[in-house]
ROMI-410013 format. One record per residue: x negated, y, z negated of N, C-alpha, C in turn. Coordinates in nm, 2 decimals. Each point is the difference from the previous one (the first is absolute). Layout:
BEGIN
   n_east   n_north     n_up   ca_east   ca_north    ca_up   c_east   c_north     c_up
        X         Y        Z         X          Y        Z        X         Y        Z
...
# end
This chain:
BEGIN
   n_east   n_north     n_up   ca_east   ca_north    ca_up   c_east   c_north     c_up
    -0.08     -0.12     0.00      0.08       0.12     0.00    -0.09      0.12     0.00
     0.05      0.11     0.05     -0.07       0.13     0.01     0.01      0.07    -0.14
    -0.12      0.03    -0.06      0.00       0.07    -0.13     0.05      0.14     0.02
     0.06      0.06    -0.11      0.04       0.14     0.00    -0.13      0.08     0.02
     0.01      0.11     0.08     -0.11       0.09     0.02    -0.01      0.09    -0.12
    -0.13      0.02    -0.04     -0.03       0.09    -0.12     0.07      0.14     0.02
     0.00      0.05     0.12      0.05       0.13     0.02     0.15      0.00    -0.02
     0.07     -0.11     0.01      0.15      -0.01    -0.01     0.05     -0.04    -0.14
    -0.09     -0.03    -0.09      0.05      -0.04    -0.14     0.08      0.12    -0.05
     0.13     -0.02    -0.04      0.08       0.11    -0.04    -0.02      0.04    -0.15
     0.02      0.13    -0.02      0.01       0.05    -0.14     0.13     -0.03    -0.06
     0.01      0.00    -0.13      0.13      -0.01    -0.07     0.07      0.13    -0.02
    -0.06      0.11     0.05      0.06       0.13    -0.01     0.01      0.06     0.14
     0.10      0.10     0.01      0.01       0.08     0.12    -0.10      0.11    -0.01
    -0.04      0.05     0.12     -0.08       0.12     0.00    -0.13     -0.02    -0.08
    -0.07     -0.11     0.03     -0.12      -0.03    -0.08    -0.11      0.09     0.03
    -0.04      0.01     0.13     -0.11       0.08     0.04     0.04      0.11     0.10
    -0.07      0.12    -0.01      0.03       0.11     0.09    -0.12      0.01     0.10
     0.04      0.02     0.12     -0.10       0.02     0.11     0.04      0.13     0.08
    -0.10      0.06     0.06      0.02       0.11     0.09     0.04     -0.06     0.14
     0.10      0.05     0.06      0.03      -0.04     0.14    -0.11      0.03     0.10
    -0.01     -0.07     0.10     -0.10       0.02     0.10     0.00      0.14     0.06
     0.12      0.05     0.02      0.01       0.13     0.06    -0.06      0.11    -0.08
     0.00     -0.01    -0.14     -0.05       0.10    -0.08    -0.14     -0.02    -0.05
    -0.06     -0.12     0.03     -0.13      -0.03    -0.04    -0.10      0.09     0.08
     0.04      0.04     0.12     -0.09       0.09     0.08    -0.02      0.13    -0.07
     0.10      0.05    -0.07      0.00       0.13    -0.06    -0.10      0.00    -0.12
    -0.03     -0.11    -0.06     -0.07      -0.01    -0.13    -0.15      0.01     0.02
    -0.05     -0.02     0.12     -0.14       0.00     0.02    -0.07      0.13    -0.05
     0.05      0.11     0.06     -0.06       0.13    -0.03     0.02      0.04    -0.15
     0.10     -0.05    -0.06      0.03       0.04    -0.14    -0.09     -0.08    -0.10
    -0.02     -0.13     0.03     -0.05      -0.09    -0.10    -0.13     -0.07     0.04
    -0.04      0.00     0.12     -0.12      -0.07     0.04    -0.13      0.08    -0.02
    -0.10     -0.08    -0.04     -0.13       0.06    -0.01    -0.05      0.06     0.13
     0.05     -0.06     0.11     -0.05       0.04     0.13     0.08      0.12     0.06
     0.11      0.05    -0.08      0.07       0.11     0.05    -0.08      0.13    -0.01
     0.02      0.08     0.10     -0.09       0.12     0.02     0.06      0.13    -0.04
     0.13      0.00    -0.03      0.07       0.13    -0.02    -0.05      0.07    -0.13
    -0.05     -0.07    -0.10     -0.05       0.07    -0.12    -0.12      0.08     0.03
    -0.07     -0.03     0.11     -0.13       0.07     0.03     0.03      0.14     0.06
     0.12      0.03     0.03      0.03       0.14     0.04    -0.01      0.10    -0.11
     0.00     -0.05    -0.13     -0.02       0.08    -0.11    -0.14     -0.02    -0.06
    -0.05      0.11    -0.06     -0.14       0.00    -0.05    -0.02     -0.11    -0.10
     0.09     -0.02    -0.09     -0.01      -0.09    -0.11     0.04     -0.14     0.03
     0.05     -0.02     0.12      0.06      -0.13     0.04    -0.10     -0.12     0.00
    -0.12      0.03     0.03     -0.10      -0.10     0.01    -0.04     -0.07    -0.14
     0.04      0.07    -0.10     -0.02      -0.06    -0.14     0.10     -0.11    -0.04
     0.10     -0.02     0.09      0.11      -0.09    -0.04     0.00     -0.12     0.10
     0.07     -0.11    -0.05      0.00      -0.12     0.08     0.10      0.01     0.12
     0.11      0.07    -0.02      0.10       0.02     0.11     0.07      0.13    -0.02
     0.09      0.03     0.10      0.08       0.12    -0.01     0.09      0.01    -0.12
     0.06     -0.12    -0.03      0.09       0.00    -0.12    -0.07      0.03    -0.13
    -0.12     -0.05    -0.02     -0.08       0.03    -0.12    -0.04      0.14     0.00
    -0.03      0.06     0.11     -0.04       0.14     0.01     0.11      0.09    -0.04
     0.12     -0.02     0.06      0.12       0.08    -0.03     0.05     -0.01    -0.14
    -0.03     -0.12    -0.06      0.04      -0.03    -0.13    -0.08      0.08    -0.10
    -0.12      0.04     0.04     -0.10       0.06    -0.10    -0.04      0.14     0.04
     0.03      0.05     0.12     -0.04       0.13     0.04     0.11      0.08     0.06
    -0.01      0.13     0.00      0.09       0.09     0.06    -0.05      0.03     0.14
     0.08     -0.06     0.10     -0.05       0.00     0.14     0.06      0.13     0.07
    -0.09      0.10     0.01      0.05       0.13     0.06     0.01     -0.02     0.15
     0.13     -0.02     0.05      0.02      -0.02     0.14    -0.03      0.12     0.09
     0.01      0.11    -0.06     -0.03       0.13     0.08    -0.15      0.02     0.02
    -0.08     -0.08    -0.08     -0.15       0.02     0.01    -0.06     -0.08     0.12
     0.08     -0.09     0.06     -0.05      -0.08     0.11     0.05      0.06     0.13
    -0.06     -0.03     0.11      0.03       0.05     0.13     0.12     -0.06     0.06
     0.06      0.07     0.10      0.13      -0.05     0.06    -0.01     -0.14     0.06
    -0.11     -0.03     0.07     -0.02      -0.13     0.06    -0.01     -0.11    -0.11
    -0.05      0.04    -0.12      0.00      -0.10    -0.11     0.14     -0.02    -0.06
     0.07      0.11     0.00      0.14      -0.01    -0.06     0.09     -0.10     0.09
    -0.03      0.00     0.13      0.08      -0.08     0.09    -0.02     -0.15    -0.03
    -0.11     -0.04    -0.06     -0.03      -0.14    -0.03     0.09     -0.05    -0.11
     0.06      0.10    -0.07      0.09      -0.04    -0.11     0.15      0.00     0.04
     0.03      0.03     0.13      0.14       0.02     0.04     0.08     -0.13    -0.02
    -0.06     -0.11     0.03      0.08      -0.13    -0.01     0.04     -0.02    -0.14
    -0.09      0.01    -0.10      0.03      -0.02    -0.14     0.10      0.10    -0.05
    -0.01      0.12     0.05      0.10       0.10    -0.04     0.14     -0.02     0.06
     0.00     -0.04     0.13      0.12      -0.03     0.07     0.08     -0.11    -0.07
    -0.08     -0.11    -0.04      0.06      -0.11    -0.06     0.03      0.01    -0.15
    -0.03      0.12    -0.05      0.03       0.04    -0.14    -0.08     -0.08    -0.10
    -0.12     -0.03     0.03     -0.09      -0.04    -0.10    -0.06      0.12    -0.08
    -0.03      0.10     0.08     -0.06       0.12    -0.05     0.08      0.13     0.04
    -0.02      0.10    -0.07      0.06       0.13     0.04    -0.09      0.11    -0.05
     0.02      0.12     0.05     -0.08       0.12    -0.04     0.08      0.09    -0.09
    -0.05      0.03    -0.12      0.07       0.09    -0.09    -0.10      0.11    -0.05
     0.03      0.13     0.03     -0.08       0.11    -0.04    -0.14     -0.02     0.05
    -0.01     -0.06     0.12     -0.13      -0.01     0.07    -0.08     -0.13    -0.04
     0.06     -0.08    -0.09     -0.08      -0.12    -0.05     0.08     -0.12     0.05
    -0.08     -0.10     0.04      0.05      -0.13     0.04     0.04     -0.09    -0.12
     0.12     -0.05     0.00      0.05      -0.07    -0.11     0.08     -0.13     0.04
     0.02     -0.09    -0.09      0.08      -0.12     0.03     0.15      0.04    -0.01
     0.07     -0.06     0.09      0.15       0.02     0.00     0.06     -0.08    -0.11
    -0.06     -0.11    -0.03      0.06      -0.09    -0.10    -0.12     -0.08    -0.07
    -0.04      0.04    -0.12     -0.11      -0.05    -0.06     0.02     -0.15    -0.04
     0.12     -0.04    -0.04      0.02      -0.14    -0.04     0.00     -0.09     0.13
     0.06      0.05     0.10     -0.01      -0.08     0.13    -0.15     -0.02     0.04
    -0.08      0.11    -0.01     -0.14      -0.01     0.04    -0.07     -0.10    -0.09
     0.03      0.00    -0.13     -0.06      -0.10    -0.09     0.03     -0.14     0.04
     0.13     -0.03     0.04      0.04      -0.13     0.04    -0.07     -0.04     0.13
    -0.01      0.09     0.09     -0.07      -0.03     0.13    -0.15     -0.02    -0.02
    -0.06      0.07    -0.09     -0.14      -0.02    -0.03    -0.02     -0.14    -0.05
     0.08     -0.04    -0.09     -0.01      -0.14    -0.06     0.02     -0.10     0.11
     0.09      0.02     0.09      0.03      -0.10     0.10    -0.12      0.00     0.10
    -0.06      0.11     0.03     -0.11       0.00     0.09    -0.12     -0.07    -0.06
    -0.02      0.01    -0.13     -0.11      -0.06    -0.06     0.02     -0.15    -0.02
     0.12     -0.04    -0.03      0.02      -0.14    -0.04     0.10     -0.08     0.09
     0.05      0.06     0.11      0.08      -0.06     0.10     0.14     -0.03    -0.05
     0.02     -0.03    -0.13      0.13      -0.03    -0.06     0.01      0.05    -0.14
     0.12      0.02    -0.05      0.03       0.04    -0.14     0.11     -0.09    -0.05
    -0.02     -0.04    -0.12      0.11      -0.08    -0.07     0.11      0.10    -0.05
     0.12     -0.02     0.06      0.11       0.10    -0.02     0.04      0.00    -0.15
     0.01     -0.11    -0.07      0.06       0.00    -0.13    -0.09      0.05    -0.11
    -0.12      0.02     0.03     -0.09       0.05    -0.10    -0.02      0.15     0.01
     0.07      0.06     0.10     -0.01       0.15     0.01     0.10      0.06    -0.10
    -0.03      0.13    -0.04      0.09       0.07    -0.09     0.13      0.03     0.08
     0.10      0.04    -0.08      0.14       0.02     0.07    -0.01      0.11     0.11
    -0.07      0.11    -0.03      0.00       0.11     0.10    -0.07     -0.05     0.13
    -0.10     -0.08    -0.01     -0.07      -0.05     0.11     0.09     -0.10     0.08
     0.07     -0.08    -0.07      0.09      -0.10     0.07     0.11      0.07     0.07
     0.05      0.11    -0.06      0.11       0.08     0.07    -0.06      0.06     0.13
    -0.12      0.05    -0.01     -0.07       0.06     0.12    -0.02     -0.11     0.10
    -0.04     -0.11    -0.04     -0.03      -0.11     0.10     0.14     -0.04     0.07
     0.10     -0.01    -0.08      0.14      -0.03     0.06     0.03      0.10     0.11
    -0.02      0.13    -0.03      0.03       0.10     0.10    -0.09     -0.02     0.13
    -0.13     -0.03    -0.03     -0.09      -0.02     0.12     0.04     -0.12     0.08
     0.05     -0.10    -0.07      0.04      -0.12     0.08     0.13      0.03     0.08
     0.09      0.08    -0.05      0.11       0.04     0.07    -0.04      0.08     0.13
    -0.10      0.08    -0.01     -0.05       0.08     0.11    -0.10     -0.09     0.09
    -0.01     -0.12    -0.03     -0.09      -0.10     0.07    -0.14      0.04     0.00
    -0.05      0.07    -0.10     -0.14       0.03    -0.01    -0.07     -0.12    -0.07
     0.07     -0.07    -0.09     -0.05      -0.11    -0.07     0.10     -0.12     0.02
    -0.05     -0.12    -0.03      0.09      -0.12     0.01    -0.04     -0.09    -0.11
     0.09     -0.10    -0.03     -0.02      -0.10    -0.11    -0.03     -0.13     0.06
    -0.07     -0.08    -0.08     -0.03      -0.14     0.03     0.03     -0.08    -0.12
     0.08     -0.11     0.01      0.04      -0.08    -0.12    -0.07     -0.13     0.00
    -0.14      0.00    -0.02     -0.08      -0.12     0.00    -0.08     -0.01    -0.13
    -0.04     -0.12    -0.03     -0.08      -0.01    -0.13    -0.14      0.07     0.01
    -0.06     -0.01     0.12     -0.13       0.06     0.02     0.01      0.12     0.10
    -0.09      0.09    -0.02     -0.01       0.11     0.10    -0.06     -0.06     0.13
     0.00      0.08     0.10     -0.06      -0.05     0.13    -0.15     -0.03    -0.02
    -0.07      0.09    -0.07     -0.14      -0.01    -0.03    -0.03     -0.12    -0.08
     0.08     -0.03    -0.10     -0.01      -0.11    -0.09     0.02     -0.13     0.08
     0.10      0.00     0.08      0.03      -0.12     0.08    -0.12     -0.03     0.09
    -0.06      0.10     0.06     -0.12      -0.02     0.09    -0.11     -0.06    -0.09
    -0.02      0.05    -0.12     -0.10      -0.06    -0.09     0.02     -0.15    -0.02
     0.12     -0.04    -0.03      0.03      -0.14    -0.02    -0.02     -0.08     0.13
     0.05      0.06     0.11     -0.01      -0.07     0.12    -0.15     -0.02     0.04
    -0.08      0.09    -0.03     -0.14      -0.01     0.03    -0.06     -0.12    -0.06
     0.03     -0.02    -0.13     -0.06      -0.12    -0.07     0.07     -0.13     0.03
     0.14      0.01     0.02      0.07      -0.13     0.00     0.04     -0.05     0.14
     0.01      0.09     0.10      0.06      -0.04     0.13    -0.09      0.04     0.11
     0.04     -0.02     0.13     -0.08       0.02     0.12     0.04      0.13     0.07
     0.06      0.10    -0.08      0.04       0.12     0.06    -0.12      0.08     0.06
    -0.11      0.00    -0.07     -0.12       0.07     0.04    -0.11     -0.09     0.05
    -0.06      0.04     0.11     -0.10      -0.09     0.06    -0.12     -0.04    -0.09
    -0.03      0.09    -0.10     -0.11      -0.03    -0.09     0.05     -0.04    -0.14
     0.13     -0.04    -0.01      0.06      -0.03    -0.13    -0.05     -0.13    -0.05
     0.03     -0.02    -0.13     -0.05      -0.12    -0.07     0.09     -0.13     0.03
     0.12      0.02     0.02      0.10      -0.11     0.03    -0.01     -0.11    -0.10
     0.00      0.04    -0.13     -0.01      -0.09    -0.11     0.12     -0.10    -0.01
     0.11      0.04     0.05      0.12      -0.08    -0.01    -0.01     -0.13     0.08
    -0.08      0.01     0.11     -0.01      -0.11     0.09    -0.14     -0.07     0.00
    -0.09      0.07    -0.07     -0.14      -0.04     0.00    -0.02     -0.14    -0.04
     0.07     -0.05    -0.10     -0.02      -0.13    -0.07     0.10     -0.10     0.04
     0.08      0.03     0.11      0.10      -0.10     0.05    -0.07     -0.13     0.05
     0.05     -0.11    -0.05     -0.05      -0.13     0.05    -0.15     -0.03    -0.02
    -0.06      0.08    -0.10     -0.14      -0.03    -0.03    -0.09      0.04     0.11
     0.03      0.09     0.09     -0.08       0.04     0.11    -0.11      0.10    -0.03
     0.00      0.05    -0.13     -0.10       0.10    -0.04    -0.14     -0.06    -0.01
    -0.10      0.09     0.01     -0.14      -0.04    -0.03    -0.02      0.00    -0.15
    -0.05     -0.12    -0.05      0.00      -0.02    -0.15    -0.12      0.07    -0.06
     0.00      0.14     0.00     -0.10       0.07    -0.07     0.05      0.05    -0.13
    -0.06     -0.04    -0.11      0.05       0.03    -0.13     0.01      0.15    -0.03
    -0.10      0.08     0.04      0.00       0.14    -0.03     0.11      0.07     0.08
     0.02     -0.04     0.13      0.11       0.06     0.08     0.13     -0.04    -0.07
     0.02     -0.12    -0.04      0.13      -0.04    -0.06     0.02      0.07    -0.13
    -0.10      0.03    -0.08      0.02       0.07    -0.12     0.04      0.15     0.03
    -0.07      0.06     0.10      0.04       0.13     0.04     0.15      0.01     0.04
     0.04     -0.10     0.08      0.13       0.00     0.05     0.10     -0.02    -0.11
    -0.03     -0.08    -0.10      0.08      -0.03    -0.11     0.02      0.13    -0.08
    -0.11      0.08    -0.02      0.01       0.12    -0.08     0.08      0.11     0.08
    -0.01      0.00     0.13      0.09       0.09     0.08     0.14     -0.04    -0.02
     0.03     -0.13     0.01      0.14      -0.04    -0.02     0.06      0.03    -0.14
    -0.09     -0.01    -0.10      0.05       0.04    -0.14     0.03      0.15     0.00
    -0.09      0.08     0.06      0.02       0.14     0.00     0.13      0.04     0.07
     0.03     -0.07     0.12      0.12       0.03     0.07     0.12     -0.04    -0.08
    -0.01     -0.11    -0.07      0.11      -0.05    -0.09     0.03      0.10    -0.11
    -0.10      0.06    -0.06      0.02       0.10    -0.10     0.07      0.12     0.06
    -0.05      0.04     0.11      0.06       0.12     0.07     0.15     -0.02     0.03
     0.03     -0.12     0.05      0.14      -0.03     0.02     0.08      0.01    -0.12
    -0.05     -0.05    -0.11      0.07       0.00    -0.13     0.03      0.15    -0.04
    -0.11      0.08     0.02      0.02       0.15    -0.04     0.10      0.06     0.09
     0.01     -0.03     0.13      0.10       0.06     0.08     0.14     -0.05    -0.04
     0.01     -0.12    -0.04      0.13      -0.05    -0.05     0.05      0.07    -0.13
    -0.10      0.03    -0.09      0.03       0.07    -0.12     0.04      0.15     0.04
    -0.07      0.05     0.09      0.03       0.14     0.05     0.14      0.00     0.06
     0.04     -0.10     0.07      0.13       0.00     0.06     0.11     -0.02    -0.11
    -0.03     -0.08    -0.10      0.10      -0.01    -0.11     0.02      0.13    -0.07
    -0.11      0.08    -0.02      0.01       0.13    -0.07     0.08      0.10     0.09
    -0.02     -0.01     0.13      0.08       0.09     0.08     0.15     -0.04     0.00
     0.02     -0.13    -0.01      0.14      -0.04    -0.01     0.07      0.04    -0.13
    -0.08      0.00    -0.11      0.06       0.04    -0.13     0.02      0.15     0.00
    -0.08      0.08     0.07      0.02       0.14     0.01     0.12      0.03     0.08
     0.01     -0.06     0.11      0.12       0.01     0.09     0.13     -0.04    -0.07
     0.00     -0.11    -0.07      0.11      -0.05    -0.07     0.05      0.10    -0.11
    -0.10      0.05    -0.08      0.03       0.09    -0.11     0.06      0.13     0.06
    -0.05      0.05     0.11      0.05       0.12     0.05     0.14     -0.02     0.06
     0.02     -0.11     0.06      0.14      -0.03     0.05     0.10     -0.01    -0.11
    -0.04     -0.05    -0.11      0.09      -0.02    -0.12     0.03      0.14    -0.06
    -0.09      0.09     0.02      0.02       0.14    -0.06     0.09      0.09     0.09
     0.02     -0.05     0.12      0.08       0.09     0.09     0.15      0.00    -0.03
# end
């Protein structure tokens, strides 16, 4: 029989993980990437990792830069990530920016561990199709991690799930010990993810009972 795919193992809760939709991922590069260049239009920008960090810590005088430099910010202003107030560049929505920064850094966010105001903001962003939910036990990155060690999804993967089938493996004691330790680690990580899922379920259940 075909085993269930790691990517498809369901969570016990709805709205488990938050992801940015593909359409909006393109907008996040200049805001949160180390390779983004917009921060260098300002004298102090080079001291910071990305544009978001710069604007979080400095007063960006928009009038101090040249017109051709201002045009580079048109897309972010048009899409209401940024706006100009009294000549200074500011965030339109600081909470939204904080959520997007976390998503850019980690690819996914666990919905039920967010504070109430952040969850409400996420719900609004999902309605606008800026974000989306995934209801699986593992995030996409976590599933790739397990697939690398257990299955044949990656050409250089370990394929530990099939490696010892029918005794076809090479009987090297050190290799077998290393594989055993890897499998123990994966087992512990799976247990931790199940505990995490139970905690999320309890949070969701408690909040539903309070409504």
